[in-house]
N, C-alpha and C positions, 0 to 999 in steps of 0.2 A: 509259263502260261501268260498269254497276252490278254490284257483287259479290253473288252469290247464296250465302249461307252454307250452305244445305242442300246445294246442288250441290257446293260445295267439300268439305264433310264426306264426301259420297258418293264423290268422287274420291279422297280420302285413304284411305278405307276400302277402296275397290277396289284402289288401288295397294298397300296393306299386304297385302291378301289375295293379290294376284299375287306379291309378293315372298315371302310365307310359303309359297305353293304351290311356287314355284320352288326355294326352299331345301330344303323337305321332300322334293321329288322328287330333288334332287341328293344329299341325305344318304341317301336310301333306295336309291340306285342302287348296284349292285355293280360297275359298269364301272370299269375303270382299276386294280382291285386283283386279287389272286389269287382264283381261283374254283375250286370243286370241281364237276366235271361230275356232276349228279345222276343220270346214267344209269349206265352200267356202271362198276363199281369198277376201279381200276388193277390190282388183283390180289386173289385170294382164297386164303387158306390156312386150315388147320384145326389145332386142337390136340387131341390125343388126350385121353381122359378124364384130368383132372388128378390128381396125387397131392397130397392135402391134408396139410400137415405138422402140423396141430393137430386134435384131436378136437373134436366139438361141445361136450363137457363142458368141455374146457380153454378154448374160446372163450367159452362162457357164463360161466365163473368169472371170466375176465378182464374181461368187461363192455365198456363204452364204452372206446375206445382199445386194445382187443385188436387184435393184428396177426396175421393169418392168412397164412401163406406156402404156396405151391404151385408145382409145375412139371409140365410135360407135353412130350411130343414134338411138334414142329411138323411138319405133314404136308401133302402136296399134295392129298389127298382124305380124306373121312371113310370109315373102314372098311378092310378088308383090301387094297383096290386102291391105297391111298395109299403114297407113298414118304416116309420120314422125311428132312426137309431141314434140321432144326435143333431148337432147344429154345424153349419158351415158359416164362418164369419170371415169377412175380407175387407181389405182396403186397397185402393188403386191410387197411385200418385202419377199424374201426368208429368213426365220428365222432359219431353220435347215434342215439337210438331215437325212434320216433314211432308214430303210428297210434292207433286207439281203444284197443287193449290192449297198446301197446308192441310191436305185431306186425311192425314194419318197422324195419330197420337201414339207416342210410345209411353206405355204405362208400366211402372214397377208395381207388382201386386204381392201382397202378403195374404195368405189364407190359413185359417186354422180349421181343421176338421176335428170336431169334438164329439166323442161317443158318450151317450147318456149313461148316467149311473156308474161311471167308472173314471179313473184318472187318465184314460187313454185319449191321446190327441196326436195329430200330425201337424207340423208347421211347414208350409210350402211357400216358396217365393220364386220370383223371376220377372222378366220383362217380356212384353209382347206388343206388336203394333195393332192398334184398333182403328176402325174408321172414325174420324172426328165426329161425325154426325150421329154415331151410335154409342150407347153406353156399354153394349155387350159385343163380344167378338162373333164373327161368323165362321171362324176357322179354328181347328184344334190348337190348343195352347200347351207348350211344353214348359214345365217348371221343375225345379229341384226340390227335393225333400230336405229341409234344413235341420230337422230334428223332431223330437216328439217327447211324449210323457207316457207313463204307465207301460203297457206292453210294447210301445213304440219308442221307449227311452233310447236316445242315441241313434235313431233311425236315419238312414240315408237312402237315396234313391231318386226316382223320377215319377212325375205325375203328368199324364196327358189328359187335359180337360177339353171335352168336345161339346159344343152347344148343340142342343137337340131341338127339333121343331116345336116341342111342347113348351120351350122356355127353360127347361131344366138343363143341367150339365151332367154328363157322364164323366167320372173321374177314374181312369185306369191307373192303378198304383203299382209300381215296380219297386220292391224293397231290395236293397243289396244284402246278399247273404253275409 
């Protein structure tokens, strides 16, 4: 039997491509690990318009690394039909400025959603670009659930916080099963 070097090289290349495709497919798969259902969120809550603890002038004077604190009622609905079920507390730290005219601030945010009369809370964190001249975002903000207490002990997942025309925020919460 005569050895055909071209055919051998083609077989090796084909085998390497098959192994690479198999590994890439396995690495890209989400099966076997925790998943978030991209459909309906686990729950939706709202925070009333927040009370900001620093003025824009105080924040601008502090510059990068300024920390802005805020708090708001945690509610079941936006507006007068909603029931207050807890508090929403947060801090934002300006980590850098960017954009063509330094018109964007990147802020690291920590939020605690705390349910009244219970040990239940969720801790949420992440970074998001904000307009420099505005204390609040105009776009949805995606953040990670870092943990929780009570019925949320060890919680993981994602929160999408969307600013509403009323000044409130809608928090869609997806918990990992």
